[in-house]
C-alpha angles and dihedrals in degrees: 000000000000092000100058129096126252090253093052090051091051092049091050092054090046093047091049097050102029099094097029118124093214096058120093099178145346124212142164102250098183137003136183133167091274108020141050136192121196126193123210113192114206126211090245090067095255123108143208124229118203116190130188131178109194098196097050098031089235114159127179135171122191134179110213130200124171089355092301128109107245097175137004154160132204143157101233103131090000131321114309144157127233100212127222095242095052115011095182089063121091117220109191120233121206089213142042111278108225123204088245090060092045090048091051090052091050091048091056089059102041115105 
């Protein structure tokens, strides 16, 4: 994912969430010349943040409830998960974690 443009990253997030029944809204939360953060508000009053820095290739996904990360994934130091049962922990992944994969995992847990 590190070799895509900011616009492509944004479109991937929108495409993944656009038809989902758990999504309330999608917005660009923050943008700079080299980075973008999108916020996906879910119908259960939680939200997802998706961050991409084009210059550094940094990607991070977080599921937030009550202003705390409850699940996440990012590529700082190699792709890894921050599991629901212990978000401070890093669980290594042997592959790139796409937003689509992250969103599917969130969808399994949304009530």
